[in-house]
N, C-alpha and C positions, 0 to 999 in steps of 0.2 A: 794542187792547194785547193782547200775548201772555201777559202775567204773570197769574198766578193766585193769589188770596187764599187762604190756608190754613185760614181759619175762626177762630172765637172759641175763647179758651183757657177752661179751667175755672175758675181762681181769679178770681172777681169779674168775668168777662166779659171784661176787658182785659188780663188777665195770665195767664201760663202758665209752667211749668217750663222750665229749659233742655232737659231730656229730651223734653219734650212739643213744644218748639219744633223739635227735631230731627225728630221723626217728622212733624210737620206740613209742614215744609219739603221733607222728601223726598217726601210725598205731593204736594205743589204742583209737583215735578218730575216726576211720573208714576211714581214708584218703586213697584212692586207686589211685590217680592220681596227679601229679605235672606238671605244665607248666613252663619252664624256659630256661635259656641260661647260659652256663658255664663261669666261670672265676677263676683266679689263686687262689684268697681268698676263693673260693668254693670247693676247692680240697678235704679237709677232709669230707665235706658234701657229694659229689659226690662219694667218696670211701665208705662211710657208706650206701649210697643208693645202690651201686654195690653189697656190701657184704651182707647186711642184709635187703634190701629194699622189698624183698619178694613180696607181693601183690601190691606194689606201683609202677605204671608205670609213666616213665618220658617222657614227650613230649618236645623234644628240638625245640625251636623256633629260628627264625632269628632276634628277637628285644625283648628286655625285655617288652617294652610297649605292644607287642602283647601277651606277656605271661600273662600279667594282664588281658588284654581283654579276653582272652581264659578262664581264670579262672572265670572272671565275667559271661560269657555266659554259662559256665558249672554250676555255682551256680544257675544262674536264673531259668534253666530248670529242674535241678536235685533235687534242695532242699537240697543239701550238700554244705559245705564250699569249696569254690575254693581256691586251693593253687598254688601260683606262686613264682618263685625264680629268683634272679640275684646276680651278684657279687658287689663288692665295687665301689665306684666312679661313673663313667658314668652309670654302671648298676643300682645303686640305683636312679639316677636322671631319667633314661629312664622309669623305672618301675612306676614312681610316678603318672603319668596321669591315668593309669588304677586303681590305688589305690583310688585317690580322686573321680573319676567317680563312683566307686563302693560304696564308703562311702555315698556319696550324694544320690545315688539311693537305699539306704538301702539293699545292696547286700554284704553278708559276704565273702570276700576274704581275705586270709592271705598272706601278702608279706614277704618272707624270703629274706633278703639281708645279704650277708656275708660282713666282714670288715677286716680292717687291725687288726693287733693284738693290744691288750690293751697296752702291752709294748712298742709299736711303736707310741703311740699317742703324738702329739705335736713335733715330730722329723722330720716333712716334708715327711713322708712316702709317696710313690706313692699311688694315689687314696684316701688319707685321706680327709675326710669331716665329718661334724657333722650330722649323720644320724638321732639322736634323735631330733635335731632341725628341720631337713629338714622335717620330717614326722608329727611332733607334731600337726600342725594345720589342717592337711588334713586327717588324720585317726581317727577313733573312739577311737582306743587303739594303744599304740606305746611303744616299749621298745628296748633299745640296751644293751646287757648283758656285764657284767664286769667279770663274774665267771661261769665256767661251771656248778657248783653244782645248779645253779638257773635255768637251762634250763627247767627241767621238769614243777616246778610250774609256771614259766613264760608262758610257752606255754599253760598250762591249764587256766591261767588267760585270755590269748588272745582268746581261744575258748569260754569262758564264755561271754566275752565282745562281740564277734562278733554275737553271736547268740540269745541273750537274749535282752529284751527291743526292742528299735529301732535297727534292724540288721545293721551291718556296717563293715567296713574293718578294718584291723589290721595290723600292721608292727612289725617285729622283726628282730634286727641286731644282727649277730652272728660273732664276731670278730675270726680271725684265731686261736688264742691260746685258745679261749674259746671251739672252736670245737675240739681241741685236749686234753682239761683238763679232769679229772676224775669226773664221776658222779656216785652216789650209785644206783645200779639197783633197790634197794627197794623204791626209790623216783620215778621211772618212771612208771606212770599209767595215765590213762585217762577215761574220761566219754563219751562213743560213743554217748550218746543222744545229746551232745553239738556239735556233728559234722554235725548235721542237723538243719534246721532252718524254722520257729522261735521255739526256746526252751524256756521252763520254762514261758509259757505264763501268763499274768496277766489280770484280769478283771476289768472293771471300777467299781467305788463306786456305790452300789445298789441305793443310794439317787439320784445320778447323773443320772441313768438309768430311774428311775421314772420320774424325771424332763424332760429328754429328750422325753420320751413317751408322756408325757403331751404336750410338745411343738409341737411335730411332729402330734399328733392327732389333735390339734387345728388349724393346717394349712389348708387353703383352697386348696392350690396348691403347695405341697411340691416337691422340685426336690433334688434327692440325686446325689452328685457329688463324684465319688470315684476315688481315685489315686491308687497307687501300693499296699497299705497296705491290701485290700481284696484279691488281687491275692497272695501276700506273704503268707498270713494266711489261704489261701484255704476257704475263707469265702463265697463260691459260694451260697449254700443253704440258708445260714442265710441272705445274701443279698436279694436274691429273696423273701424270706419270709416277711421280713420288707417292701420291695417295694410294693409286693402284697397287704399286709394288709393295708397299706396307700393309695393305688392306686398312688403311686409316681413314677415319671420319674426317670430313671437312666441314668446319663451322666457320661462320663469317661474322664480321662486325657489319654495321649498317654500310661503312665506307667499302668493305670488302665484297659486297654483293656483285655478282658478275664474275668473279674469279673462277667459279665453276657453275655449270649450269644446274638449275634446280632439279632437273630431271634425273641427274646422275645418282646412282644407288648409294653413294658415299656422301652426298650432300645433305647436310643436316638442316641448313638455313642459319638465320641469325641468331646469335646468343647474346646474353647480357641483359641488363635491367631496362633496355629500351628495344622492344621487339623480340626479346627472347621470352621463353615461356618454362614452366616447370619441367616439361618433357625434354626440352633441348637441354636445360641446365642438368638434368640427370645423366645425359650422355657425357657431358664435359666432366662431371664429378666422378664418373666411373673410369676415366682415363688414368692410367699410370704414368704416362708422360704426354705433355701438350708441347706442340711445336708452334711457337709464334712465328709468323711469317708476314712481315711488312705491317706489323701491329704493335702500337705502343702498349698494350696491355693496360689500358687506362681503367678509370672507374667504372665507366658504363659497360665495357665488355666484360670484366670480371666481377661485376656487381660488388664494386668497392673491395676488389683484391681478396674475395673468397672463393671464387670458382674459376679457376683451380685453386685448391688450398695451399698457400705457400708452405714449404718445408715438407708437404706430404707428396706432392705431385712433382715428378722431375720436369725440368724446362730445358728446351732448346730453343734459341731464339736467333732468326734472321732479320736484319733490318739494314736500311742504308745509312741510318743515323747510329752511331754507336752510343750516343748518350742515352737512348730509350732502353738498351739491352741491360738488364740487371737493375733497372731503377726501382722496380716493385717486387721483383722476384729472384731469389737465388738461382743462378743459371748455370747449368751443367756444361752447355756448349754455347758459345758465342759466335755468330758469323756476321761479319760486316761486309755488306755489299748488296747489289742490286738483286731484287727478288727472282728475275728471270734467269740470271747467271748462276745464282746461288742454287736455286732448285734444280736447274739443269745439271749442275755439278754433283749434287747429292744424287739425282736420279742415275747418273752415269756410274757412280760408285756402287749403288745398289744393283744395278743391272751386271756390273763387272762381277759382283759377288754372287750373283744368282739369287737375289732376294725377291721373291714373287709369291706372296700370299694370295689366297683365294679372296679374302675379304668377306666372307659370307657372314661371319659373326657381326662385323662392324655394319654390314648392310642391313642385317636383320635388326640391329638396334635402331638404326636409322629409320628403317620402314615402320617399326613399332612406335617411335617417338612422333614421326609425322603422322601416323594414323590417328594417335590420340589427340595431337594438336589440332588436327583439321576436324576431327569429330566435334570438338568444343566449338571451333569456329563455325562450322556449318550450322549448327544450331541457332547461332545468331544471324549468320549470313542468309538464312532462309526466312527470317522472321518478316511478317508484314506489319509489325507495330510501328507506330509512330509516336514521336520523331524517329526518322529512319535510323536504324542502327549503323554504326560505322563499318561493321563487318559486311552488311548489306551492300554499301557502297564499294567496298573493295572487291567483293565478288562480282559486281556488275562491271567494274573496271576490267577485271580479269577476263570476263566474257568478250568485251566489245573492244579492247585496245588492239590496234594493228600489231603484227609480229614485229615490224620495225618502229618501235617507239621509244621514247625517251621520257621518264616521269621524274619531275623535280618536286620534292615535298618540303614544305616548311617544316620547322622542327617541333611544333606543337601537336595538335590531335593528329594530322596526317601520318607523322613519321613512324610511330610505332606499329600502327595498323599496316600500313604499306610494306614495311621493312619485314614484318612478321609473316603477312600472309599473301602478298602479291609475288607470284612465282614467276621467274624468268628462265626460259629453257635455253637461250643464247648466252654466251659469255661475252664480257665487255661491259663498258659503262652505259647500262640501260636505267638505273635509278640512282639518284643521288639526293643528298639533303646536307644543309650546313651544320654538321654535327661537331665541329670544333667548339664553337661558342653558342650556337643555337639561337641567334638574334632572329626576331620575327621580321617578315618583310622580305624574304629572300627568294622565294621560289617564283614569283611572277618576274622579277628581273632576270634571275638565272636562267629561266626558261627561254627568254629572248636571247640571250647569249648562247643557249644550247641550239636554238633554231639556226643561228648563223654558223655555229660550229659543225652541225650535221643537218644540213638543210633537207636532206632525203629523207629524214625521219619525222614522224609525227610527235610534236613535244607537248606534253601535258603538265601544267602546274596545278598542284594540289595544295591549298592553303587553308587555314583557319580564318574565321571573320577578324580576329585580332590582327592577323598578318595582313589582311587586305587593307585595313585602316592604315597601316604603315606605308602602303606602296600604291594605293588607288591612282595616284597621279600618273603612274606609268602606262595606264590604259591609254592615254593620249599618245604616248610614244608607240605602243603596239599598233594602234589604229593607223597613225602616220606611216608606219613602215609597212603596214599590211602584212604582219607577222602572223601565219596562220597557227598559233598557239591556242590550245584550248585550256581555259582555267576552270577548276573546280573549287568552289567555296564551301567549306564544311562550316555551316552556319548555326551557331547555337548561343550567341550573344553573351560569351563568357571567355575570360582567359582561363581556358579549361584546365591546362597543366596545374596551374597555381591553385585553382579551387579544389582540384583532386588532392594536391599536397595539404591543403588546409583540412580537408576531410579526414586523410588518414594520418596525418601527423600533428594536427593541432585541434582535434576535439571538434571538428565541424564548425569552428569559429570562423565563418566566411567573412571577409573583409575586402572591399574595394577590388573586386575581380569581375562584377557583372556589369555590363553596358547595354544600351539600347539596341535592339535588332534593327539591322540595315536591310533595305531591299537591294542587295547587290546586283541583281539582275537590271533593276531600273538605272542604277547608277552606271553599270556597263553599258547600257543602251544610250544613255545620254552621251557617253563618249564616242558612240558609233560602233560598239561590239554587239554581236548578235548573242542574245542571252535568253536563258529559261530559268524558271524557279521549279524545284521539285519538292513536293511534300509527301506524296505517295509513292511507297518502295516500288510498286508495279510499274511506275512509269520511268524508273531509273534507267534500265538498259536502252529503251527507245530513245530517250532524250540525250543520253550520253553518245548514242550511235550518231544522232543527227548532229550533235556539236563536233564531234570527230571528223565527219564527212564533210562539213562546211568547209569551203575553200578559204575563208578568212579567220579573223580572230573571233572566238567564241568563249562564253562564260555559262557555267551551270551553277546555280545557287541551290544547294542540298541542305534542307533543314534536318539537322541530325541531333541525335542524342548527345548531351554533353559528357565530357571525359568523367566527371565525378560521379555520374550514374552508371557509367559503362563498366564493361569487364575488359579494360585495355591490357594489352600485353607489356605491362609496365610493373616490374617488381618493386621499385623505389622512385618516388617522385622528386627526391632530391639525391641525385647519384654523385 
C-alpha cells in the first residue's frame, strides 16, 4: 500500500491538535518546503511547524503573493506540489493572485490560509471575510474547515484534486480554533504518490486513438501545436515519436517550450501573438490538419482563433481536461487523457500501421522559417545602438547561460523576446513565464522557488522595471536565504506593453504609462545583492558572465530600448 502513516501525536499518544495534524499530513505527502508569511491567526500552525516540522523547511517571504509565486516556481521545476501559506484577512487576499495563476497554468500549489475562529464568525472579528467564497471560482479545489477532526481527510482530498486529472491549485482555510482542536492520530496519514504530479494518469479511449491515427496519417501537412501538457506529463520521447512518424512540424506555445529540443529539425518554435512571428505563422497557416496537444487553443496561441482558421483546418485535440476540447474549434477527433499516455498510444498505432514518413518537406519548411526569422533577429541582436536593443540582450544570454539553466521571465517586455529567440537544446522545463494572467512581479519570486525546486541549476529571473517595482522587497528574502539567483532588469522607465498598445491601437495617445527611472543596481546593493548597470552593449556578455559566475545573488540592470520603439515579436498587444 502506498499510503504512509504520519506517526503518533503528542497529546496522550492517540490525539494531536489540528495544527499538528496539518503538519503530519503534509509530511505524509512528501512535503519538505513551505513558502509563507506569518500572522496572528497562524500562531498554532507555526508552533506545530516549530515543534514537529522536522524535514519541512519554511521560507519566510515579504509578501503572500510572492509566497504563492515561489510555490508555483518550485512546483514547475521539481514535479512536486508547491505549498504556500498566509494569515487571515489581507493575507488571504494577497495570496490569491498566485493561486489563480497556478490554477490556470495547471500547476499544483496548495495555499493554506489561517482564519478567525469558527466561534467568532458573524461577530465582526478583525480580518473576518468569507474565504470559501473568495477562493471558490479561482481554485480547482477549495475548503474552509469547521472541525479539527476533518483536517486529515480534507488535506488528502486536496492532494488528490491537485495532482490528478488536469493539475491545479487548491486552497484550505484553517480557523484558529480548528488548529487547536483535537484530532485522532490514527486518522492522520497520506499517499506520498499524490505529492508529485501528474499522479494517477488516465489514457484516452482506444477507439479515439485509432480515429486520431487515421486523421493524422491522412493529412498531407500536419502541424502539432503543443501547450504545457507534454512538458507537465514528461511526454518528450512520445511527442518526438509521433512527430517523426508523421513528418509533422512541432510548434509550441510559451508554456510548451521544452516539449521538444529547439535543435530538432521539426521544431518550429513558439507560435502565436506573443513570441510568434510572421514566418512561424506561415507554417501553421499551411497546415491542412493541426493536432493540439495539452493546449487550450486560446487567444494568444491562435492569434484570436485565426491561425489555424476555424472550419478550414482539420483539428485533432488531446487534453487531460475535456472542457477545453471543442471550446473554440470544430474538432474532428477528441482524445481525453494524459499527454504522455495519449501520444504513446498514437505512436504505437502509427508504428503498427507502418506509418513512417521522412519528414523532409516539413523539415525544409521549418529550416526556411527559422532562417528568415533569425536573419531579422540578428540584424538587431548585433546592433551597437544605445539604448541596448532587447534582441542584443537575448543574444548575450544565449551565449553565456550555462547549459543547465532555468530562465523565469516576467510577462511584459522579457516574455516575447525570450520565448521567440532564446533556444533550448534540452527538453524539460527550462523556461517559463506566468502566461495565464500575466501579472507583473512574478519572476523574481518564482525564481526563488525554482532554485529550491532544482538547486543544481542556475536560475535566472528576467523582469521589466515595472515588475521590479512590484517585488523589490523580496531582495531581502533572497539575500537572507543566500539564494544564488541572477536577476536581469530590462530598464526603460515605462509600462512598455501598454504604451505599445497605445501606439498601435490608440493613435499614440500616451497616457499614464511612464515613470521615473530607478537605479536598480543601487537598490539591489542596498539590500546586499552584488549588482551591475550596463548601458553599453559591448559590456553585456562580460557583465552577465560575471553575474552568473558569482556564488551569491546578483542583479544586472540593463538600459534597454522601450517596447513601443522596438520591433517586438508581438502581433497584437491586446490578445
